[in-house]
MMTF fields as JSON, N, C-alpha, C and O atoms, coordinates in Angstrom:
{
  "mmtfVersion": "1.0.0",
  "mmtfProducer": "UNKNOWN",
  "numBonds": 447,
  "numAtoms": 448,
  "numGroups": 112,
  "numChains": 1,
  "numModels": 1,
  "chainsPerModel": [1],
  "groupsPerChain": [112],
  "chainIdList": ["A"],
  "bondAtomList": [4, 2, 8, 6, 12, 10, 16, 14, 20, 18, 24, 22, 28, 26, 32, 30, 36, 34, 40, 38, 44, 42, 48, 46, 52, 50, 56, 54, 60, 58, 64, 62, 68, 66, 72, 70, 76, 74, 80, 78, 84, 82, 88, 86, 92, 90, 96, 94, 100, 98, 104, 102, 108, 106, 112, 110, 116, 114, 120, 118, 124, 122, 128, 126, 132, 130, 136, 134, 140, 138, 144, 142, 148, 146, 152, 150, 156, 154, 160, 158, 164, 162, 168, 166, 172, 170, 176, 174, 180, 178, 184, 182, 188, 186, 192, 190, 196, 194, 200, 198, 204, 202, 208, 206, 212, 210, 216, 214, 220, 218, 224, 222, 228, 226, 232, 230, 236, 234, 240, 238, 244, 242, 248, 246, 252, 250, 256, 254, 260, 258, 264, 262, 268, 266, 272, 270, 276, 274, 280, 278, 284, 282, 288, 286, 292, 290, 296, 294, 300, 298, 304, 302, 308, 306, 312, 310, 316, 314, 320, 318, 324, 322, 328, 326, 332, 330, 336, 334, 340, 338, 344, 342, 348, 346, 352, 350, 356, 354, 360, 358, 364, 362, 368, 366, 372, 370, 376, 374, 380, 378, 384, 382, 388, 386, 392, 390, 396, 394, 400, 398, 404, 402, 408, 406, 412, 410, 416, 414, 420, 418, 424, 422, 428, 426, 432, 430, 436, 434, 440, 438, 444, 442],
  "bondOrderList": [1, 1, 1, 1, 1, 1, 1, 1, 1, 1, 1, 1, 1, 1, 1, 1, 1, 1, 1, 1, 1, 1, 1, 1, 1, 1, 1, 1, 1, 1, 1, 1, 1, 1, 1, 1, 1, 1, 1, 1, 1, 1, 1, 1, 1, 1, 1, 1, 1, 1, 1, 1, 1, 1, 1, 1, 1, 1, 1, 1, 1, 1, 1, 1, 1, 1, 1, 1, 1, 1, 1, 1, 1, 1, 1, 1, 1, 1, 1, 1, 1, 1, 1, 1, 1, 1, 1, 1, 1, 1, 1, 1, 1, 1, 1, 1, 1, 1, 1, 1, 1, 1, 1, 1, 1, 1, 1, 1, 1, 1, 1],
  "groupList": [{"groupName": "MET", "atomNameList": ["N", "CA", "C", "O"], "elementList": ["N", "C", "C", "O"], "formalChargeList": [0, 0, 0, 0], "bondAtomList": [1, 0, 2, 1, 3, 2], "bondOrderList": [1, 1, 2], "singleLetterCode": "M", "chemCompType": "L-PEPTIDE LINKING"}, {"groupName": "ALA", "atomNameList": ["N", "CA", "C", "O"], "elementList": ["N", "C", "C", "O"], "formalChargeList": [0, 0, 0, 0], "bondAtomList": [1, 0, 2, 1, 3, 2], "bondOrderList": [1, 1, 2], "singleLetterCode": "A", "chemCompType": "L-PEPTIDE LINKING"}, {"groupName": "LYS", "atomNameList": ["N", "CA", "C", "O"], "elementList": ["N", "C", "C", "O"], "formalChargeList": [0, 0, 0, 0], "bondAtomList": [1, 0, 2, 1, 3, 2], "bondOrderList": [1, 1, 2], "singleLetterCode": "K", "chemCompType": "L-PEPTIDE LINKING"}, {"groupName": "ARG", "atomNameList": ["N", "CA", "C", "O"], "elementList": ["N", "C", "C", "O"], "formalChargeList": [0, 0, 0, 0], "bondAtomList": [1, 0, 2, 1, 3, 2], "bondOrderList": [1, 1, 2], "singleLetterCode": "R", "chemCompType": "L-PEPTIDE LINKING"}, {"groupName": "ASN", "atomNameList": ["N", "CA", "C", "O"], "elementList": ["N", "C", "C", "O"], "formalChargeList": [0, 0, 0, 0], "bondAtomList": [1, 0, 2, 1, 3, 2], "bondOrderList": [1, 1, 2], "singleLetterCode": "N", "chemCompType": "L-PEPTIDE LINKING"}, {"groupName": "GLN", "atomNameList": ["N", "CA", "C", "O"], "elementList": ["N", "C", "C", "O"], "formalChargeList": [0, 0, 0, 0], "bondAtomList": [1, 0, 2, 1, 3, 2], "bondOrderList": [1, 1, 2], "singleLetterCode": "Q", "chemCompType": "L-PEPTIDE LINKING"}, {"groupName": "GLY", "atomNameList": ["N", "CA", "C", "O"], "elementList": ["N", "C", "C", "O"], "formalChargeList": [0, 0, 0, 0], "bondAtomList": [1, 0, 2, 1, 3, 2], "bondOrderList": [1, 1, 2], "singleLetterCode": "G", "chemCompType": "PEPTIDE LINKING"}, {"groupName": "TYR", "atomNameList": ["N", "CA", "C", "O"], "elementList": ["N", "C", "C", "O"], "formalChargeList": [0, 0, 0, 0], "bondAtomList": [1, 0, 2, 1, 3, 2], "bondOrderList": [1, 1, 2], "singleLetterCode": "Y", "chemCompType": "L-PEPTIDE LINKING"}, {"groupName": "VAL", "atomNameList": ["N", "CA", "C", "O"], "elementList": ["N", "C", "C", "O"], "formalChargeList": [0, 0, 0, 0], "bondAtomList": [1, 0, 2, 1, 3, 2], "bondOrderList": [1, 1, 2], "singleLetterCode": "V", "chemCompType": "L-PEPTIDE LINKING"}, {"groupName": "ILE", "atomNameList": ["N", "CA", "C", "O"], "elementList": ["N", "C", "C", "O"], "formalChargeList": [0, 0, 0, 0], "bondAtomList": [1, 0, 2, 1, 3, 2], "bondOrderList": [1, 1, 2], "singleLetterCode": "I", "chemCompType": "L-PEPTIDE LINKING"}, {"groupName": "LEU", "atomNameList": ["N", "CA", "C", "O"], "elementList": ["N", "C", "C", "O"], "formalChargeList": [0, 0, 0, 0], "bondAtomList": [1, 0, 2, 1, 3, 2], "bondOrderList": [1, 1, 2], "singleLetterCode": "L", "chemCompType": "L-PEPTIDE LINKING"}, {"groupName": "THR", "atomNameList": ["N", "CA", "C", "O"], "elementList": ["N", "C", "C", "O"], "formalChargeList": [0, 0, 0, 0], "bondAtomList": [1, 0, 2, 1, 3, 2], "bondOrderList": [1, 1, 2], "singleLetterCode": "T", "chemCompType": "L-PEPTIDE LINKING"}, {"groupName": "SER", "atomNameList": ["N", "CA", "C", "O"], "elementList": ["N", "C", "C", "O"], "formalChargeList": [0, 0, 0, 0], "bondAtomList": [1, 0, 2, 1, 3, 2], "bondOrderList": [1, 1, 2], "singleLetterCode": "S", "chemCompType": "L-PEPTIDE LINKING"}, {"groupName": "GLU", "atomNameList": ["N", "CA", "C", "O"], "elementList": ["N", "C", "C", "O"], "formalChargeList": [0, 0, 0, 0], "bondAtomList": [1, 0, 2, 1, 3, 2], "bondOrderList": [1, 1, 2], "singleLetterCode": "E", "chemCompType": "L-PEPTIDE LINKING"}, {"groupName": "ASP", "atomNameList": ["N", "CA", "C", "O"], "elementList": ["N", "C", "C", "O"], "formalChargeList": [0, 0, 0, 0], "bondAtomList": [1, 0, 2, 1, 3, 2], "bondOrderList": [1, 1, 2], "singleLetterCode": "D", "chemCompType": "L-PEPTIDE LINKING"}, {"groupName": "CYS", "atomNameList": ["N", "CA", "C", "O"], "elementList": ["N", "C", "C", "O"], "formalChargeList": [0, 0, 0, 0], "bondAtomList": [1, 0, 2, 1, 3, 2], "bondOrderList": [1, 1, 2], "singleLetterCode": "C", "chemCompType": "L-PEPTIDE LINKING"}, {"groupName": "TRP", "atomNameList": ["N", "CA", "C", "O"], "elementList": ["N", "C", "C", "O"], "formalChargeList": [0, 0, 0, 0], "bondAtomList": [1, 0, 2, 1, 3, 2], "bondOrderList": [1, 1, 2], "singleLetterCode": "W", "chemCompType": "L-PEPTIDE LINKING"}, {"groupName": "PHE", "atomNameList": ["N", "CA", "C", "O"], "elementList": ["N", "C", "C", "O"], "formalChargeList": [0, 0, 0, 0], "bondAtomList": [1, 0, 2, 1, 3, 2], "bondOrderList": [1, 1, 2], "singleLetterCode": "F", "chemCompType": "L-PEPTIDE LINKING"}, {"groupName": "HIS", "atomNameList": ["N", "CA", "C", "O"], "elementList": ["N", "C", "C", "O"], "formalChargeList": [0, 0, 0, 0], "bondAtomList": [1, 0, 2, 1, 3, 2], "bondOrderList": [1, 1, 2], "singleLetterCode": "H", "chemCompType": "L-PEPTIDE LINKING"}, {"groupName": "PRO", "atomNameList": ["N", "CA", "C", "O"], "elementList": ["N", "C", "C", "O"], "formalChargeList": [0, 0, 0, 0], "bondAtomList": [1, 0, 2, 1, 3, 2], "bondOrderList": [1, 1, 2], "singleLetterCode": "P", "chemCompType": "L-PEPTIDE LINKING"}],
  "groupTypeList": [0, 1, 2, 2, 3, 4, 5, 6, 5, 7, 8, 8, 9, 10, 8, 11, 8, 11, 12, 13, 14, 13, 6, 10, 3, 9, 1, 3, 1, 10, 8, 14, 12, 3, 10, 1, 1, 15, 8, 4, 9, 9, 12, 6, 10, 3, 12, 9, 7, 3, 16, 2, 6, 2, 9, 16, 14, 13, 6, 13, 10, 10, 10, 10, 9, 2, 11, 3, 11, 11, 10, 17, 13, 5, 8, 13, 6, 2, 9, 2, 13, 9, 18, 12, 7, 13, 8, 19, 13, 9, 8, 1, 8, 19, 9, 9, 3, 6, 12, 13, 11, 7, 10, 4, 16, 10, 3, 2, 12, 11, 10, 12],
  "groupIdList": [1, 2, 3, 4, 5, 6, 7, 8, 9, 10, 11, 12, 13, 14, 15, 16, 17, 18, 19, 20, 21, 22, 23, 24, 25, 26, 27, 28, 29, 30, 31, 32, 33, 34, 35, 36, 37, 38, 39, 40, 41, 42, 43, 44, 45, 46, 47, 48, 49, 50, 51, 52, 53, 54, 55, 56, 57, 58, 59, 60, 61, 62, 63, 64, 65, 66, 67, 68, 69, 70, 71, 72, 73, 74, 75, 76, 77, 78, 79, 80, 81, 82, 83, 84, 85, 86, 87, 88, 89, 90, 91, 92, 93, 94, 95, 96, 97, 98, 99, 100, 101, 102, 103, 104, 105, 106, 107, 108, 109, 110, 111, 112],
  "secStructList": [7, 7, 7, 7, 6, 6, 6, 6, 1, 3, 3, 3, 3, 3, 3, 3, 3, 1, 7, 2, 2, 2, 2, 2, 2, 2, 2, 2, 2, 2, 2, 2, 6, 6, 1, 7, 1, 3, 3, 3, 3, 3, 3, 3, 3, 3, 3, 3, 3, 3, 3, 6, 6, 3, 3, 3, 3, 3, 3, 3, 3, 3, 3, 3, 3, 3, 3, 3, 4, 4, 4, 2, 2, 2, 2, 2, 2, 2, 2, 2, 2, 2, 7, 7, 1, 1, 1, 7, 7, 7, 3, 3, 3, 3, 7, 7, 7, 7, 7, 2, 2, 2, 2, 2, 2, 2, 2, 2, 2, 1, 7, 7],
  "xCoordList": [-73.602, -73.076, -72.31, -72.849, -71.09, -70.254, -70.732, -71.101, -70.712, -71.112, -69.994, -68.822, -70.352, -69.38, -68.854, -69.57, -67.617, -66.949, -67.725, -67.796, -68.305, -69.0, -70.517, -71.207, -71.04, -72.482, -73.112, -72.68, -74.139, -74.881, -74.263, -74.854, -73.089, -72.414, -72.87, -72.631, -73.533, -73.857, -75.334, -75.985, -75.839, -77.241, -77.322, -76.425, -78.428, -78.843, -80.076, -81.051, -80.039, -81.171, -81.922, -81.333, -83.225, -84.084, -84.766, -85.343, -84.694, -85.317, -85.917, -85.229, -87.172, -87.768, -87.703, -87.797, -87.539, -87.462, -88.308, -88.678, -88.604, -89.474, -88.739, -89.335, -87.433, -86.727, -85.265, -84.732, -84.641, -83.226, -82.393, -81.413, -82.772, -82.068, -82.077, -81.038, -83.241, -83.326, -82.478, -81.779, -82.534, -81.727, -80.237, -79.48, -79.816, -78.405, -77.957, -76.857, -78.796, -78.45, -78.257, -77.296, -79.161, -79.058, -77.839, -77.063, -77.666, -76.549, -75.215, -74.342, -75.045, -73.762, -73.494, -72.363, -74.536, -74.365, -73.918, -73.053, -74.504, -74.163, -72.759, -72.013, -72.41, -71.091, -70.007, -68.953, -70.259, -69.266, -68.953, -67.807, -69.943, -69.738, -69.316, -69.165, -69.128, -68.71, -69.76, -69.441, -71.02, -72.1, -72.541, -73.188, -72.197, -72.496, -71.296, -70.603, -71.066, -69.984, -70.437, -69.648, -71.725, -72.262, -73.766, -74.43, -74.293, -75.736, -76.1, -75.616, -76.943, -77.464, -78.768, -79.573, -78.977, -80.235, -80.92, -80.416, -82.067, -82.804, -84.051, -84.896, -84.173, -85.327, -86.376, -86.147, -87.523, -88.584, -89.46, -90.186, -89.39, -90.18, -91.591, -91.765, -92.571, -93.968, -94.477, -94.463, -94.926, -95.38, -96.852, -97.345, -97.55, -98.968, -99.083, -98.689, -99.624, -99.636, -100.792, -101.387, -101.091, -102.135, -101.471, -100.529, -101.958, -101.429, -102.555, -103.201, -102.775, -103.793, -105.161, -105.871, -105.518, -106.846, -107.073, -108.201, -106.057, -106.199, -105.186, -104.099, -105.557, -104.626, -103.884, -104.495, -102.56, -101.708, -101.046, -100.779, -100.783, -100.061, -99.054, -99.402, -97.782, -96.784, -95.51, -95.181, -94.814, -93.479, -92.469, -92.548, -91.537, -90.499, -89.183, -89.137, -88.129, -86.841, -86.5, -86.961, -85.693, -85.32, -83.816, -83.012, -83.448, -82.048, -81.724, -82.467, -80.612, -80.076, -78.788, -77.788, -78.828, -77.721, -77.002, -77.601, -75.711, -74.922, -74.086, -73.306, -74.254, -73.575, -73.422, -73.833, -72.817, -72.685, -73.985, -74.653, -74.315, -75.49, -75.414, -76.426, -74.241, -74.061, -74.272, -74.41, -74.299, -74.483, -75.944, -76.241, -76.853, -78.244, -78.838, -79.42, -78.712, -79.354, -78.792, -79.539, -77.494, -76.899, -77.364, -77.642, -77.45, -77.951, -79.405, -79.778, -80.208, -81.606, -81.719, -82.52, -80.925, -80.964, -80.598, -81.258, -79.549, -79.126, -80.201, -80.461, -80.834, -81.905, -83.062, -83.587, -83.461, -84.569, -84.268, -85.182, -83.001, -82.597, -82.849, -83.209, -82.661, -82.66, -83.979, -84.418, -84.604, -85.762, -86.971, -87.222, -87.722, -88.898, -90.166, -91.13, -90.17, -91.382, -91.542, -90.566, -92.802, -93.107, -92.693, -92.161, -92.944, -92.575, -91.841, -92.464, -90.542, -89.806, -89.671, -89.585, -89.654, -89.366, -87.877, -87.03, -87.569, -86.178, -86.204, -86.514, -85.875, -85.99, -84.649, -84.103, -84.123, -82.853, -83.071, -83.87, -82.343, -82.378, -80.962, -79.997, -80.837, -79.491, -78.83, -79.489, -77.546, -76.753, -76.3, -75.421, -76.9, -76.613, -75.268, -74.505, -74.99, -73.708, -73.315, -74.154, -72.034, -71.538, -70.087, -69.429, -69.604, -68.204, -67.335, -67.537, -66.386, -65.488, -64.774, -64.597, -64.364, -63.648, -64.586, -64.174, -65.839, -66.799, -67.107, -67.112, -67.357, -67.685, -66.497, -66.698, -65.278, -64.103, -64.014, -63.685, -64.312, -64.349, -65.415, -65.175, -66.603, -67.682, -67.225, -67.46, -66.58, -66.091, -65.096, -65.188, -64.138, -63.099, -63.624, -63.006, -64.775, -65.344, -66.298, -66.789, -66.57, -67.512, -66.83, -65.758, -67.493, -66.995, -66.959, -67.839, -65.951, -65.874, -66.524, -66.56],
  "yCoordList": [31.761, 30.511, 29.817, 29.637, 29.44, 28.788, 27.356, 26.639, 26.967, 25.63, 24.647, 24.898, 23.562, 22.511, 21.894, 21.828, 21.441, 20.92, 19.793, 19.774, 18.861, 17.712, 17.884, 16.988, 18.997, 19.192, 19.091, 19.758, 18.253, 18.12, 17.184, 16.955, 16.635, 15.772, 14.329, 13.567, 13.939, 12.529, 12.355, 13.253, 11.158, 10.826, 9.395, 8.578, 9.125, 7.771, 7.511, 8.259, 6.472, 6.139, 4.971, 3.942, 5.154, 4.141, 3.347, 3.921, 2.026, 1.143, -0.052, -0.687, -0.36, -1.561, -2.681, -2.447, -3.917, -5.106, -6.222, -6.184, -7.213, -8.315, -9.408, -10.085, -9.576, -10.701, -10.334, -9.366, -11.138, -10.945, -11.176, -10.468, -12.167, -12.454, -11.239, -10.877, -10.604, -9.425, -8.295, -7.607, -8.103, -7.08, -7.319, -6.385, -8.582, -8.913, -8.665, -8.163, -9.012, -8.764, -7.273, -6.871, -6.462, -5.007, -4.468, -3.697, -4.866, -4.362, -4.711, -3.85, -5.94, -6.347, -5.637, -5.237, -5.479, -4.788, -3.352, -2.856, -2.678, -1.285, -1.117, -0.223, -1.982, -1.868, -2.342, -1.714, -3.442, -3.941, -2.896, -2.786, -2.135, -1.135, 0.228, 1.191, 0.308, 1.533, 2.641, 3.822, 2.246, 3.237, 3.513, 4.526, 2.622, 2.818, 2.351, 1.406, 3.034, 2.632, 1.497, 0.635, 1.518, 0.563, 0.468, 1.451, -0.754, -0.946, -1.793, -2.915, -1.254, -2.017, -2.653, -2.03, -3.903, -4.617, -4.862, -5.594, -4.243, -4.311, -5.155, -4.822, -6.237, -7.12, -6.767, -5.93, -7.41, -7.22, -6.002, -5.547, -5.479, -4.297, -4.746, -5.774, -3.995, -4.231, -2.982, -1.897, -3.135, -1.987, -2.082, -3.119, -0.999, -0.889, 0.237, 1.37, -0.078, 0.888, 0.626, -0.451, 1.649, 1.545, 1.28, 1.976, 0.269, -0.07, -0.619, -1.609, 0.04, -0.347, -0.513, -1.49, 0.488, 0.542, -0.362, -0.456, -1.018, -1.953, -1.587, -1.091, -1.839, -1.646, -2.964, -4.025, -2.869, -4.035, -3.953, -2.859, -5.09, -5.214, -6.334, -7.513, -5.946, -6.906, -6.808, -5.746, -7.912, -7.903, -7.524, -8.009, -6.674, -6.24, -6.106, -6.278, -5.8, -5.446, -4.053, -3.634, -3.335, -1.978, -1.929, -2.415, -1.329, -1.096, 0.362, 1.272, 0.568, 1.91, 1.993, 1.358, 2.776, 2.846, 4.172, 5.236, 4.11, 5.322, 5.594, 4.746, 6.805, 7.149, 8.65, 9.42, 9.05, 10.463, 10.951, 10.205, 12.179, 12.798, 12.72, 12.472, 12.926, 12.933, 11.571, 11.488, 10.497, 9.147, 8.672, 7.542, 9.535, 9.101, 8.485, 7.402, 9.129, 8.63, 7.269, 6.402, 7.075, 5.774, 4.701, 3.574, 5.041, 4.107, 3.744, 2.571, 4.746, 4.514, 3.565, 2.63, 3.806, 2.958, 1.521, 0.598, 1.312, -0.046, -0.749, -1.933, -0.028, -0.62, -1.049, -2.152, -0.195, -0.516, -1.71, -2.444, -1.916, -3.092, -4.39, -5.403, -4.363, -5.579, -5.793, -6.93, -4.717, -4.772, -5.441, -5.297, -6.178, -6.896, -6.042, -6.403, -4.921, -4.083, -3.28, -2.856, -3.086, -2.222, -0.784, -0.089, -0.344, 1.005, 0.886, 1.012, 0.649, 0.513, 1.845, 2.903, 1.773, 2.946, 3.253, 2.414, 4.438, 4.902, 6.361, 7.25, 6.598, 7.921, 8.312, 7.578, 9.452, 9.928, 10.935, 11.864, 10.733, 11.63, 12.21, 11.457, 13.532, 14.117, 13.869, 13.882, 13.647, 13.595, 15.024, 15.546, 15.639, 17.039, 17.2, 18.118, 16.3, 16.322, 14.889, 13.989, 14.698, 13.367, 13.448, 14.472, 12.387, 12.296, 12.477, 11.8, 13.377, 13.623, 12.345, 12.109, 11.52, 10.292, 9.343, 8.708, 9.238, 8.38, 8.922, 8.168, 10.211, 10.787, 10.715, 10.559, 10.825, 10.651, 9.214, 8.982, 8.241, 6.852, 6.636, 5.949, 7.226, 7.121, 7.657, 7.036, 8.799, 9.418, 8.525, 8.331, 7.974, 7.128, 5.798, 5.167, 5.37, 4.056, 4.109, 3.068, 5.285, 5.433, 6.109, 6.701, 5.999, 6.652, 8.152, 8.722, 8.792, 10.263, 10.908, 12.134],
  "zCoordList": [-4.419, -3.909, -5.044, -6.136, -4.794, -5.809, -6.048, -5.119, -7.318, -7.692, -7.31, -7.591, -6.689, -6.341, -7.619, -8.618, -7.6, -8.778, -9.457, -10.686, -8.718, -9.3, -9.384, -9.871, -8.925, -8.879, -10.253, -11.194, -10.368, -11.606, -12.627, -13.682, -12.342, -13.307, -13.254, -14.191, -12.156, -11.935, -11.594, -11.06, -11.925, -11.629, -11.105, -11.312, -10.421, -10.091, -10.945, -10.875, -11.736, -12.605, -11.953, -11.622, -11.779, -11.183, -12.292, -13.215, -12.191, -13.166, -12.421, -11.621, -12.67, -12.101, -13.123, -14.328, -12.621, -13.473, -12.874, -11.701, -13.707, -13.27, -12.487, -11.649, -12.769, -12.16, -11.89, -12.433, -11.037, -10.757, -12.01, -12.24, -12.829, -14.063, -14.986, -15.539, -15.159, -15.991, -15.421, -16.165, -14.122, -13.468, -13.661, -13.93, -13.52, -13.713, -15.156, -15.384, -16.119, -17.54, -17.794, -18.451, -17.28, -17.479, -16.739, -17.304, -15.479, -14.668, -15.301, -15.416, -15.707, -16.286, -17.608, -17.883, -18.426, -19.716, -19.5, -20.221, -18.507, -18.252, -17.668, -18.069, -16.72, -16.099, -17.076, -17.178, -17.793, -18.778, -19.841, -20.279, -20.257, -21.317, -20.752, -21.504, -19.427, -18.73, -18.84, -18.711, -19.082, -19.056, -17.624, -17.359, -16.7, -15.274, -14.478, -14.855, -13.37, -12.469, -11.555, -11.169, -11.22, -10.258, -10.466, -10.793, -10.265, -10.28, -9.055, -8.903, -8.198, -7.063, -7.493, -8.185, -7.08, -7.361, -6.027, -5.175, -5.864, -4.604, -4.81, -5.641, -4.066, -4.178, -3.137, -2.264, -3.241, -2.249, -2.512, -1.628, -3.731, -4.089, -4.461, -5.115, -4.055, -4.436, -5.121, -4.542, -6.356, -7.139, -7.435, -7.88, -7.187, -7.508, -8.522, -8.248, -9.694, -10.78, -11.728, -11.741, -12.524, -13.547, -14.874, -15.254, -15.591, -16.919, -17.784, -17.438, -18.911, -19.887, -19.238, -19.475, -18.398, -17.803, -16.608, -16.124, -16.126, -15.009, -13.93, -14.227, -12.666, -11.544, -11.313, -11.188, -11.259, -11.064, -9.695, -9.197, -9.093, -7.824, -8.035, -7.989, -8.271, -8.706, -7.866, -7.336, -7.755, -7.175, -8.247, -9.376, -7.907, -8.83, -8.062, -6.844, -8.792, -8.225, -8.717, -9.778, -7.947, -8.301, -8.576, -7.781, -9.721, -10.032, -9.708, -10.077, -9.019, -8.769, -9.577, -9.243, -10.632, -11.594, -11.39, -11.541, -11.046, -10.836, -12.069, -12.501, -12.645, -13.882, -14.019, -13.151, -15.139, -15.485, -16.142, -16.858, -15.89, -16.502, -18.026, -18.681, -18.589, -20.041, -20.688, -21.908, -19.89, -20.435, -20.387, -20.773, -19.912, -19.721, -20.981, -20.908, -22.119, -23.341, -23.741, -24.192, -23.582, -23.899, -22.931, -23.34, -21.647, -20.648, -20.971, -20.947, -21.27, -21.62, -22.816, -22.796, -23.843, -25.033, -24.716, -25.193, -23.914, -23.558, -22.742, -22.954, -21.802, -21.005, -21.904, -21.749, -22.837, -23.728, -24.626, -25.002, -24.975, -25.771, -25.016, -25.617, -23.704, -22.877, -22.145, -21.972, -21.72, -20.814, -21.443, -22.639, -20.623, -21.104, -21.153, -21.828, -20.445, -20.397, -21.681, -22.301, -22.061, -23.203, -22.906, -23.772, -21.67, -21.221, -19.884, -18.83, -19.91, -18.654, -17.928, -18.551, -16.615, -15.801, -15.947, -15.64, -16.41, -16.502, -16.07, -16.863, -14.798, -14.199, -13.587, -12.764, -13.983, -13.445, -12.333, -12.456, -11.243, -10.101, -9.958, -9.831, -9.978, -9.896, -8.55, -7.511, -8.579, -7.356, -7.094, -7.78, -6.11, -5.831, -5.13, -5.431, -4.196, -3.5, -3.2, -3.157, -2.994, -2.655, -2.234, -2.42, -1.678, -1.277, -2.525, -3.533, -2.451, -3.584, -4.013, -5.208, -3.055, -3.426, -4.169, -5.139, -3.73, -4.42, -5.823, -6.797, -5.918, -7.214, -8.187, -9.391, -7.681, -8.523, -9.035, -10.198, -8.149, -8.589, -9.654, -10.647, -9.447, -10.417, -11.773, -12.81, -11.749, -12.978, -13.685, -14.897, -12.939, -13.523, -14.035, -14.893, -13.505, -13.844, -15.023, -15.46, -15.543, -16.659, -17.838, -17.714, -18.99, -20.204, -20.012, -19.366, -20.567, -20.47, -21.683, -21.785]
}
């Protein structure tokens, strides 16, 4: 099976944040620096997790960061500079397929 031209070149990075303000700071920093083409901020998230021996039930927001696979380390570094969490969630999910026009826009909107 032939590999699609854009296959494996792009990821969606998932990041949870405590507030809309924190999400906006991260989103703007990533888009302004061309480390991400787009960041969606999704509110209304409820997270239940274990941290330092205790179970937490907290409201959070989710960032969906669209970028190039090759920019992951730079995106991770920028998030860690800004994020308030000691251990922020920074998880990349590969974009296996997508609209060629969208993926071309993503490519043109980020650092090469």
